[in-house]
C-alpha positions, -999 to 999 in steps of 0.1 A, spaced: 0 0 0 28 24 7 42 18 -28 8 24 -44 6 57 -26 41 68 -34 42 60 -71 22 81 -96 -3 61 -116 -12 79 -148 -36 53 -161 -56 45 -129 -64 62 -96 -46 50 -66 -78 39 -48 -89 19 -78 -55 3 -82 -55 -7 -45 -89 -22 -50 -79 -43 -80 -47 -55 -63 -67 -64 -32 -92 -84 -52 -63 -103 -68 -47 -110 -34 -16 -90 -43 -20 -61 -19 -3 -60 16 -16 -31 37 15 -18 55 -1 15 64 -6 26 100 -42 32 110 -48 68 120 -59 59 156 -26 42 163 -7 73 152 -30 93 175 -23 69 204 15 73 199 11 111 196 -11 118 226 7 94 250 41 108 240 29 142 255 27 126 289 56 122 314 74 88 309 59 72 341 24 79 327 30 76 290 40 39 290 9 26 310 -14 50 291 -2 38 257 -5 1 266 -40 7 280 -52 25 249 -38 -2 226 -55 -30 246 -88 -10 243 -82 -9 206 -71 -45 200 -86 -63 229 -69 -92 248 -78 -125 263 -101 -109 289 -116 -80 270 -130 -74 235 -118 -44 214 -136 -11 220 -148 13 194 -126 42 184 -151 67 197 -150 50 231 -112 51 232 -112 88 223 -138 95 250 -119 75 277 -86 93 271 -103 127 269 -117 121 304 -84 107 318 -59 130 302 -64 162 323 -61 141 355 -29 124 343 -14 157 333 -22 171 368 -5 142 385 27 147 364 35 177 386 36 157 419 42 120 408 69 103 388 48 72 379 13 60 377 20 35 406 25 64 430 -11 76 427 -32 70 459 -68 69 468 -65 105 481 -51 116 448 -82 101 431 -106 120 454 -87 152 450 -88 150 412 -126 143 413 -135 168 439 -142 198 415 -162 175 391 -199 167 391 -225 150 369 -214 132 337 -179 147 338 -172 130 372 -189 98 360 -169 96 328 -137 104 346 -142 77 372 -150 51 346 -119 60 325 -96 59 355 -112 26 366 -105 11 332 -69 24 332 -60 12 367 -78 -21 363 -56 -27 332 -25 -15 350 -31 -37 380 -37 -68 358 -4 -61 339 16 -54 371 22 -18 363 8 -6 397 8 -23 431 -28 -15 440 -59 -1 423 -67 32 440 -101 36 421 -116 5 438 -145 16 459 -148 50 444 -184 57 438 -199 73 407 -228 98 410 -263 86 402 -270 86 365 -302 97 348 -327 68 353 -336 72 316 -300 61 307 -301 28 326 -316 -5 313 -352 -12 324 -357 -40 350 -378 -71 344 -404 -57 368 -407 -25 349 -411 -43 316 -439 -65 331 -457 -34 344 -456 -17 310 -469 -49 294 -498 -48 318 -506 -12 311 -508 -17 273 -543 -31 270 -556 -13 238 -543 -19 202 -531 17 199 -511 14 232 -495 -18 221 -485 -3 188 -470 28 205 -449 6 228 -439 -17 200 -426 12 180 -406 25 209 -394 -9 221 -383 -22 187 -375 8 166 -367 34 194 -393 57 180 -399 90 198 -434 102 208 -435 128 181 -424 103 155 -452 79 166 -478 107 165 -468 118 130 -464 84 114 -486 82 83 -502 53 65 -480 59 35 -450 53 57 -460 17 64 -456 -11 39 -469 -43 56 -465 -65 25 -428 -58 22 -424 -53 60 -409 -18 57 -415 14 77 -403 50 75 -397 66 109 -386 102 109 -375 98 73 -354 67 80 -366 37 59 -361 4 78 -373 -31 82 -405 -35 102 -398 -56 132 -419 -87 141 -433 -72 173 -443 -40 155 -456 -59 125 -481 -78 147 -491 -47 167 -496 -27 134 -518 -53 119 -539 -55 150 -543 -17 152 -551 -12 115 -578 -39 118 -592 -21 148 -590 13 130 -608 0 99 -636 -16 121 -640 16 143 -635 44 117 -639 28 83 -643 61 64 -617 82 83 -598 106 60 -570 111 85 -537 101 69 -520 93 102 -516 57 115 -528 65 150 -562 83 152 -587 88 180 -623 97 182 -612 134 183 -590 131 152 -608 105 131 -627 131 111 -598 155 107 -563 154 93 -542 161 124 -521 138 146 -532 125 180 -521 143 211 -491 136 232 -514 124 260 -531 99 237 -497 83 229 -485 84 265 -519 70 277 -514 56 313 -476 54 311 -471 88 326 -494 82 355 -473 52 364 -438 68 361 -430 56 326 -427 72 292 -422 64 255 -388 80 257 -378 58 286 -387 27 265 -369 42 235 -337 47 256 -339 12 269 -340 -1 233 -309 19 223 -290 8 254 -299 -28 247 -285 -25 212 -253 -9 225 -249 -36 252 -255 -65 228 -240 -53 195 -212 -33 212 -210 4 222 -202 17 188 -217 51 181 -215 47 144 -236 15 146 -262 32 168 -263 62 144 -271 40 115 -296 17 132 -316 44 150 -309 75 128 -293 93 158 -270 123 156 -234 117 165 -235 133 199 -265 114 210 -251 81 197 -218 88 215 -237 95 248 -254 61 246 -222 44 237 -204 58 267 -231 48 291 -231 13 276 -193 12 279 -196 21 316 -222 -5 322 -200 -32 306 -170 -20 325 -189 -22 358 -200 -58 349 -165 -68 341 -151 -53 373 -177 -72 393 -167 -105 376 -142 -125 398 -108 -131 381 -102 -168 372 
């Protein structure tokens, strides 16, 4: 690959030449991925006693090892962004990562709050857990350090909560709203404004907020049940929206927020809570990759990254609580 990039090719573009050589099995990619160059650069800016452990930690996050799977690049960037200011501060008083104590951890966290503190604790926890496992430090000073409570909407739902919601959804419209949130992570407004033309039952496709996707099995069953109920109750309704009520059946407007929320709000739940649980479940099972979440749920990058970081923290907590063999 380095030769392809260095030599001018008047008869073919370099990307096309590389593609042909790769298809023929003649290309060896000897280039260095950008993130590895970034790891070398950012860790070289640290003092030697911190640079070595930090570099090894980031490379294990990138490549994985026998006890941990590789993390996404966005997760690696986020982890180092949280740990870096703390490491730079310790350089003034310590010569090596192994000299950091529990009191140093608390002093560094003292001015922080909310997600900044939460993210920093998880990044340091990951770093010191790795360093202790590799014998780079004698003790793990982050053990026992508590993180602040997170937004309940950013934690997975419990089995009891799911059973309660299932019990609350007694009408076809309610079951459809929950299915759209639980399977497609649809927002309340998206559900309200979903139109009949956005649903293709025959080909099992649905357009949610402009994002064309496959119609899930749960939503497919709920949609068929609701449309049968709608045809039987309001056979001549001109309303183009999927969800209609007795107030909107003879108009063209969407149903209200209260109609979609039904009795969820009175019992401490919401469509957005169910939606968040669906996204977290995807991040926990498929991996906390913000690009994957963006593509699956049509999220903007910052929102996808926020869910990925929360999932990464939950996975890190689960790993920390698992006894070493």
